[in-house]
MARSE-395683 format. One line per 5 residues: their letters; for each residue x negated, y, z of N, C-alpha, C. Coordinates in nm, 2 decimals. Each point is the difference from the previous one (the first is absolute). Layout:
<pts>
A) X,Y,Z,X,Y,Z,X,Y,Z | ...
</pts>
This chain:
<pts>
MTIPV) 3.17,1.02,3.65,-0.04,-0.14,0.01,-0.13,-0.02,-0.06 | -0.09,-0.06,0.07,-0.14,-0.03,-0.06,-0.02,-0.15,-0.01 | -0.09,-0.03,-0.09,-0.04,-0.14,-0.01,-0.12,-0.03,0.08 | 0.00,-0.10,0.09,-0.12,-0.03,0.08,-0.12,-0.03,-0.10 | -0.11,0.06,0.03,-0.12,-0.02,-0.08,-0.03,-0.15,-0.03
NQLSD) 0.02,-0.08,0.10,-0.03,-0.14,-0.02,0.09,-0.07,-0.09 | 0.11,0.07,-0.05,0.10,-0.06,-0.09,-0.02,0.05,-0.14 | -0.10,0.09,-0.03,-0.02,0.04,-0.13,-0.04,-0.11,-0.09 | 0.05,0.00,-0.12,-0.01,-0.11,-0.09,-0.15,-0.03,-0.06 | -0.07,0.10,-0.04,-0.13,-0.01,-0.05,-0.10,-0.01,0.11
PTVRD) -0.08,-0.11,0.01,-0.09,-0.01,0.11,-0.11,0.10,0.00 | -0.05,0.05,-0.11,-0.10,0.10,0.00,0.05,0.13,0.05 | 0.12,0.04,-0.06,0.06,0.12,0.05,0.04,-0.01,0.15 | 0.05,-0.11,0.04,0.03,-0.02,0.14,-0.13,0.03,0.09 | -0.11,-0.06,-0.04,-0.12,0.02,0.07,-0.05,0.14,0.00
FVTAL) 0.02,0.07,-0.12,-0.04,0.14,-0.01,0.08,0.09,0.09 | 0.13,-0.02,0.00,0.08,0.08,0.09,-0.03,-0.03,0.15 | -0.02,-0.12,0.03,-0.04,-0.04,0.14,-0.13,0.07,0.04 | -0.10,0.00,-0.09,-0.13,0.06,0.03,0.01,0.15,0.01 | 0.08,0.06,-0.09,0.02,0.14,0.00,0.07,0.05,0.13
NAHDR) 0.10,-0.07,0.04,0.07,0.03,0.12,-0.08,-0.02,0.12 | -0.10,-0.09,0.00,-0.09,-0.02,0.11,-0.12,0.09,0.00 | -0.01,0.08,-0.11,-0.12,0.09,-0.02,-0.13,-0.08,0.00 | 0.01,-0.12,-0.06,-0.11,-0.09,0.00,-0.08,0.02,-0.13 | -0.10,0.09,0.01,-0.08,0.04,-0.12,-0.06,-0.12,-0.07
SAVAG) -0.06,-0.09,0.07,-0.07,-0.12,-0.06,0.10,-0.09,-0.07 | 0.12,-0.02,0.06,0.10,-0.08,-0.06,0.05,0.06,-0.13 | 0.03,0.13,0.00,0.04,0.07,-0.12,-0.11,-0.01,-0.11 | -0.12,0.02,0.04,-0.11,0.00,-0.10,-0.01,-0.15,-0.06 | 0.02,-0.10,0.09,-0.01,-0.13,-0.05,0.11,-0.04,-0.10
LLAPG) 0.11,0.07,0.00,0.11,-0.02,-0.09,0.00,0.07,-0.13 | -0.10,0.09,-0.01,-0.02,0.08,-0.12,-0.09,-0.06,-0.10 | 0.03,-0.01,-0.12,-0.08,-0.05,-0.11,-0.12,0.10,-0.02 | -0.11,-0.05,-0.04,-0.11,0.09,-0.04,0.05,0.10,-0.11 | -0.02,0.13,0.03,0.04,0.10,-0.10,0.15,0.03,0.01
ATMSD) 0.07,-0.04,0.11,0.14,0.03,0.01,0.03,0.15,-0.01 | 0.12,0.03,-0.05,0.04,0.14,-0.02,0.14,0.02,0.06 | 0.03,0.13,0.01,0.14,0.04,0.05,0.04,0.13,-0.05 | 0.13,0.03,0.00,0.05,0.13,-0.03,0.10,0.04,0.11 | 0.01,0.13,0.02,0.10,0.05,0.10,0.08,0.11,-0.08
DGSDR) 0.13,-0.02,0.00,0.09,0.09,-0.07,-0.05,0.03,-0.15 | -0.05,-0.11,-0.06,-0.03,0.01,-0.14,-0.14,0.04,-0.04 | -0.08,0.04,0.11,-0.14,0.04,-0.03,-0.10,-0.10,0.06 | -0.09,-0.04,-0.08,-0.10,-0.09,0.05,-0.08,0.07,0.11 | -0.04,-0.08,0.10,-0.07,0.06,0.12,-0.12,-0.10,0.02
NLQEW) -0.10,0.06,0.08,-0.11,-0.09,0.04,0.06,-0.09,0.11 | 0.00,-0.13,-0.02,0.06,-0.09,0.09,-0.05,0.01,0.14 | -0.13,-0.01,0.02,-0.05,0.00,0.14,0.03,0.14,0.07 | -0.02,0.11,-0.07,0.04,0.13,0.06,0.14,0.00,0.04 | 0.09,-0.05,-0.09,0.14,0.00,0.03,0.04,-0.08,0.12
LDREV) -0.06,-0.12,0.00,0.03,-0.09,0.12,-0.05,0.06,0.13 | -0.12,0.06,-0.01,-0.05,0.07,0.13,0.09,0.11,0.04 | 0.04,0.09,-0.09,0.09,0.11,0.03,0.14,-0.03,0.03 | 0.06,-0.09,-0.08,0.15,-0.02,0.01,0.03,-0.12,0.09 | -0.10,-0.08,0.03,0.03,-0.12,0.09,-0.08,0.00,0.13
FSSNG) -0.13,-0.01,-0.02,-0.08,-0.03,0.12,-0.02,0.12,0.09 | -0.02,0.12,-0.05,-0.02,0.11,0.09,0.13,0.07,0.04 | 0.11,-0.04,-0.05,0.13,0.06,0.03,0.11,-0.10,0.04 | -0.05,-0.12,0.04,0.10,-0.10,0.06,0.11,-0.03,-0.10 | -0.03,-0.03,-0.12,0.10,-0.04,-0.10,0.07,-0.13,0.04
HMDVE) 0.13,0.00,-0.04,0.08,-0.12,0.03,0.11,-0.01,-0.10 | 0.03,-0.13,-0.04,0.10,-0.02,-0.10,0.11,-0.09,0.06 | 0.12,0.04,-0.01,0.12,-0.08,0.03,0.07,-0.03,-0.13 | 0.00,-0.12,-0.04,0.05,-0.04,-0.13,0.15,-0.01,0.00 | 0.07,0.07,-0.09,0.15,-0.01,-0.01,0.04,-0.10,-0.10
SEADG) -0.07,-0.02,-0.11,0.04,-0.09,-0.10,-0.12,-0.04,-0.09 | 0.02,-0.12,-0.07,-0.11,-0.04,-0.09,0.06,-0.05,-0.13 | -0.08,0.00,-0.10,0.04,-0.05,-0.13,-0.12,-0.05,-0.07 | 0.02,-0.05,-0.12,-0.12,-0.05,-0.08,-0.08,-0.10,0.07 | 0.07,-0.10,0.06,-0.07,-0.10,0.08,-0.08,0.05,0.12
GRALV) 0.04,0.11,0.05,-0.06,0.06,0.12,-0.11,0.09,-0.03 | -0.02,0.03,-0.13,-0.11,0.10,-0.03,0.05,0.14,-0.02 | 0.13,0.02,0.01,0.05,0.14,-0.01,0.08,0.02,0.13 | -0.04,0.10,0.08,0.06,0.03,0.13,0.06,0.14,0.00 | 0.11,0.01,0.08,0.04,0.13,0.05,-0.01,0.00,0.15
ATYRN) -0.07,0.10,0.05,-0.03,0.00,0.14,0.00,0.14,0.06 | 0.03,0.01,0.13,-0.02,0.13,0.07,-0.14,-0.01,0.04 | -0.08,0.10,-0.05,-0.14,0.01,0.03,-0.02,0.12,0.09 | -0.07,-0.01,0.11,-0.02,0.11,0.09,-0.15,0.01,0.04 | -0.05,0.12,0.02,-0.13,0.02,0.05,0.00,0.13,0.08
DTWGA) -0.10,0.03,0.07,-0.01,0.12,0.09,-0.01,0.13,-0.08 | -0.04,-0.01,-0.13,-0.01,0.12,-0.09,0.13,0.04,-0.05 | 0.08,-0.09,-0.06,0.12,0.03,-0.08,0.13,-0.04,0.07 | -0.01,-0.07,0.11,0.13,-0.05,0.06,0.05,-0.12,-0.08 | 0.13,-0.02,0.00,0.06,-0.11,-0.07,0.06,0.04,-0.13
MRTKW) -0.01,-0.09,-0.10,0.06,0.02,-0.13,0.03,-0.13,-0.07 | 0.10,0.00,-0.08,0.04,-0.12,-0.07,-0.10,-0.01,-0.12 | -0.06,-0.11,-0.02,-0.10,-0.02,-0.10,0.02,-0.13,-0.08 | -0.05,0.00,-0.12,0.00,-0.12,-0.08,-0.15,-0.05,-0.02 | -0.02,-0.13,-0.01,-0.13,-0.06,-0.02,0.01,-0.11,-0.10
QFTVD) -0.10,0.01,-0.09,0.00,-0.11,-0.11,-0.15,-0.05,0.01 | -0.01,-0.13,0.02,-0.13,-0.07,0.01,-0.03,-0.09,-0.12 | -0.12,0.01,-0.04,-0.05,-0.09,-0.10,-0.10,-0.10,0.07 | 0.03,-0.12,0.00,-0.07,-0.10,0.07,-0.07,-0.10,-0.10 | -0.13,-0.02,0.01,-0.07,-0.09,-0.09,-0.09,-0.09,0.09
GGKVS) 0.03,-0.13,-0.01,-0.08,-0.10,0.08,0.00,0.03,0.15 | 0.11,0.03,0.05,0.02,0.02,0.15,-0.06,0.13,0.05 | -0.03,0.10,-0.09,-0.06,0.13,0.04,0.09,0.11,-0.07 | 0.01,0.11,0.07,0.07,0.12,-0.06,-0.10,0.07,-0.09 | 0.03,0.00,-0.13,-0.09,0.07,-0.09,0.05,0.15,-0.02
RFETG) 0.13,0.02,0.02,0.05,0.14,-0.01,0.13,0.01,0.08 | 0.02,0.11,0.06,0.14,0.03,0.06,0.03,0.15,-0.04 | 0.13,0.02,-0.02,0.05,0.13,-0.03,0.11,0.03,0.10 | -0.01,0.12,0.06,0.09,0.04,0.11,0.05,0.14,-0.03 | 0.11,0.04,0.06,0.05,0.13,-0.02,0.14,0.01,0.07
QA) 0.05,0.12,0.00,0.13,0.01,0.06,0.11,-0.07,-0.08 | 0.09,-0.06,0.07,0.11,-0.07,-0.07,0.12,0.09,-0.01
</pts>
């Protein structure tokens, strides 16, 4: 069972997931705070390189299973052309309507 993206509680996270699933580079960029950071499976990564590799060039898509922490913590099935589908967790830090950091990894 998945949660429709338009029903996610946090508006910034909702917009981020919507933009990611639409492969909308400019919308994703517009939702990121200056100097935004991220980690994947506990290791900090270059955010732009990660988005290019794991989302935009490999058709990344997130189906949200559950949310917590006011909608800033998600469990989702994430799939892309490189890795296939896997159950993942996402934790977002949102400041002033922008994502300043997200952490993802296998759940």
